[in-house]
Structure formats: C-alpha cells, structure tokens
Kinemage of the C-alpha trace (Angstrom):
@kinemage 1
@onewidth
@group {chain A} dominant
@subgroup {mainchain}
@vectorlist {calphas} color= white
{ca unk a 1} P 44.745 70.915 -80.830
{ca unk a 2} L 42.860 70.257 -77.612
{ca unk a 3} L 40.454 73.122 -76.947
{ca unk a 4} L 38.436 73.919 -73.828
{ca unk a 5} L 35.238 75.936 -74.436
{ca unk a 6} L 33.805 77.670 -71.358
{ca unk a 7} L 30.449 79.459 -71.512
{ca unk a 8} L 27.310 79.341 -69.382
{ca unk a 9} L 25.154 79.514 -72.534
{ca unk a 10} L 24.603 75.952 -73.760
{ca unk a 11} L 23.853 77.118 -77.322
{ca unk a 12} L 27.164 79.003 -77.571
{ca unk a 13} L 29.077 76.040 -76.120
{ca unk a 14} L 27.496 73.671 -78.651
{ca unk a 15} L 28.081 76.033 -81.588
{ca unk a 16} L 31.745 76.578 -80.731
{ca unk a 17} L 32.270 72.868 -80.018
{ca unk a 18} L 30.790 71.910 -83.396
{ca unk a 19} L 32.827 74.562 -85.228
{ca unk a 20} L 36.105 73.546 -83.598
{ca unk a 21} L 35.463 69.817 -84.071
{ca unk a 22} L 34.680 70.398 -87.752
{ca unk a 23} L 38.227 71.787 -88.048
{ca unk a 24} L 39.672 68.647 -86.490
{ca unk a 25} L 40.176 69.883 -82.926
{ca unk a 26} L 39.443 67.812 -79.827
{ca unk a 27} L 36.989 69.841 -77.715
{ca unk a 28} L 35.878 69.668 -74.092
{ca unk a 29} L 33.356 72.043 -72.511
{ca unk a 30} L 32.513 73.639 -69.180
{ca unk a 31} L 29.627 75.874 -68.133
{ca unk a 32} L 31.419 77.928 -65.455
{ca unk a 33} L 34.838 78.706 -64.044
{ca unk a 34} L 34.820 75.929 -61.459
{ca unk a 35} L 34.119 73.304 -64.129
{ca unk a 36} L 36.675 74.969 -66.413
{ca unk a 37} L 39.490 74.566 -63.887
{ca unk a 38} L 38.501 70.923 -63.293
{ca unk a 39} L 38.465 70.283 -67.082
{ca unk a 40} L 41.787 72.080 -67.495
{ca unk a 41} L 43.469 69.909 -64.869
{ca unk a 42} L 41.942 66.760 -66.372
{ca unk a 43} L 42.462 67.402 -70.115
{ca unk a 44} L 45.410 69.860 -70.253
{ca unk a 45} L 44.062 71.698 -73.331
{ca unk a 46} L 46.308 73.632 -75.689
{ca unk a 47} L 43.809 76.510 -75.956
{ca unk a 48} L 40.888 77.764 -73.842
{ca unk a 49} L 38.005 79.930 -75.062
{ca unk a 50} L 36.435 81.532 -71.995
{ca unk a 51} L 33.322 83.659 -71.527
{ca unk a 52} L 33.897 86.446 -69.039
{ca unk a 53} L 30.448 86.687 -67.428
{ca unk a 54} L 29.379 83.381 -65.882
{ca unk a 55} L 27.835 82.091 -62.648
{ca unk a 56} L 29.734 80.277 -59.863
{ca unk a 57} L 33.149 81.595 -60.962
{ca unk a 58} L 33.453 84.437 -63.434
{ca unk a 59} L 35.712 84.355 -66.446
{ca unk a 60} L 38.175 86.998 -65.215
{ca unk a 61} L 38.717 85.076 -61.991
{ca unk a 62} L 39.156 81.848 -63.987
{ca unk a 63} L 41.558 83.530 -66.428
{ca unk a 64} L 43.627 84.925 -63.551
{ca unk a 65} L 43.875 81.497 -61.932
{ca unk a 66} L 44.857 79.844 -65.221
{ca unk a 67} L 47.362 82.592 -66.062
{ca unk a 68} L 49.085 83.202 -62.768
{ca unk a 69} L 48.686 79.998 -60.774
{ca unk a 70} L 48.831 77.460 -63.607
{ca unk a 71} L 50.955 79.538 -66.055
{ca unk a 72} L 48.506 78.933 -68.922
{ca unk a 73} L 48.193 81.886 -71.315
{ca unk a 74} L 46.671 80.357 -74.485
{ca unk a 75} L 43.313 81.917 -73.756
{ca unk a 76} L 40.731 83.653 -75.899
{ca unk a 77} L 38.320 85.691 -73.773
{ca unk a 78} L 34.855 86.620 -75.014
{ca unk a 79} L 31.946 88.631 -73.681
{ca unk a 80} L 28.729 90.275 -74.706
{ca unk a 81} L 28.974 92.757 -71.865
{ca unk a 82} L 26.811 92.995 -68.813
{ca unk a 83} L 26.502 95.701 -66.184
{ca unk a 84} L 29.875 97.060 -67.329
{ca unk a 85} L 30.482 97.571 -71.046
{ca unk a 86} L 31.944 94.661 -73.000
{ca unk a 87} L 35.039 96.718 -73.806
{ca unk a 88} L 35.834 97.185 -70.087
{ca unk a 89} L 35.620 93.427 -69.515
{ca unk a 90} L 37.786 92.759 -72.560
{ca unk a 91} L 40.390 95.253 -71.321
{ca unk a 92} L 40.465 93.462 -67.955
{ca unk a 93} L 40.982 90.163 -69.777
{ca unk a 94} L 43.867 91.624 -71.788
{ca unk a 95} L 45.506 92.866 -68.590
{ca unk a 96} L 45.108 89.349 -67.176
{ca unk a 97} L 47.242 88.069 -70.051
{ca unk a 98} L 44.861 86.506 -72.564
{ca unk a 99} L 46.091 85.942 -76.124
{ca unk a 100} L 43.002 87.582 -77.654
{ca unk a 101} L 39.761 89.183 -76.449
{ca unk a 102} L 36.616 89.337 -78.581
{ca unk a 103} L 33.173 90.864 -78.258
{ca unk a 104} L 30.070 88.730 -78.806
{ca unk a 105} L 28.550 88.275 -81.256
{ca unk a 106} L 31.518 87.426 -83.462
{ca unk a 107} L 32.029 85.574 -86.716
{ca unk a 108} L 33.279 82.001 -86.409
{ca unk a 109} L 35.879 82.946 -89.043
{ca unk a 110} L 37.382 85.497 -86.624
{ca unk a 111} L 37.631 82.849 -83.925
{ca unk a 112} L 39.076 80.184 -86.225
{ca unk a 113} L 41.637 82.699 -87.482
{ca unk a 114} L 42.819 83.300 -83.908
{ca unk a 115} L 42.793 79.557 -83.169
{ca unk a 116} L 44.993 78.982 -86.239
{ca unk a 117} L 47.334 81.791 -85.152
{ca unk a 118} L 47.590 80.326 -81.645
{ca unk a 119} L 48.095 76.797 -82.999
{ca unk a 120} L 51.026 78.006 -85.085
{ca unk a 121} L 52.533 79.790 -82.075
{ca unk a 122} L 52.112 76.700 -79.861
{ca unk a 123} L 53.678 74.481 -82.544
{ca unk a 124} L 56.632 76.855 -82.991
{ca unk a 125} L 57.126 77.121 -79.216
{ca unk a 126} L 57.186 73.314 -78.890
{ca unk a 127} L 59.536 73.048 -81.861
{ca unk a 128} L 61.974 75.579 -80.416
{ca unk a 129} L 61.888 73.792 -77.048
{ca unk a 130} L 62.661 70.428 -78.641
{ca unk a 131} L 65.556 71.812 -80.697
{ca unk a 132} L 67.030 73.698 -77.743
{ca unk a 133} L 67.225 70.467 -75.699
{ca unk a 134} L 69.351 68.634 -78.276
C-alpha cells in the first residue's frame, strides 16, 4: 500500500514512516496540510494518516478537502489535543468521514491493525470493482 503520513512533528513522521516501511508499505510524508494535498495529488496514496493540529493548514481542513473535494476517505486521523480536548477533535474528524480516529500517544500495533483492516477493505473494493466490470 502507498501511505501518506502527515504530521508537523518530525519525530512522529519518522517513526510512523519507519514502522510502515518495515511492514512493506511505500511511504511519503508531509509536515502540514498544504504539503499533504500536494503529496496526495502527486502520489495518489491508498491511505493517509493525518495529524489534526498542524500549522499552515490544519488536519480537519485537509481531511475535509480530501473527503469532499477529492472523494478520498481512507484516512486515519490522530491528535494529542490542543486548546480543545483531543476527543472533540477526533469527533470532528469522524464527522468529516475518516475511517478511524486515534488519540496520541498510541501503540504502533493499534495503527498497524487499522492499516491492515483498511488494506483489506481497499483490496476487496478493487476486487469487487474488477469483477463487476466483466
């Protein structure tokens, strides 16, 4: 799977990139929503992991643009909170149509479990599309 990791924290980006690459995924990264949309258009990832609180273009705004304008819903949103509680941000992300929303810090195993679940769904969706066009 091609995965886009979006977080303004370089350490988190590197950790998630390493974890996903160790599982055989192709990973690109962005540090804010503007870069994320550019990367999305360039790489067409299968899955995006997006931090909600970022500079230049926040995660919710980025998620809304991906979901509604580009019809991309294979998104995992994450946040550690901020001025509003993390749960409020995660609820906003769910309403925006993300596949899964998780609070930082989280175990890599939780994330990889959701990536595997999404990968299976994407594979099955592609399979059903290819069989319906025969």
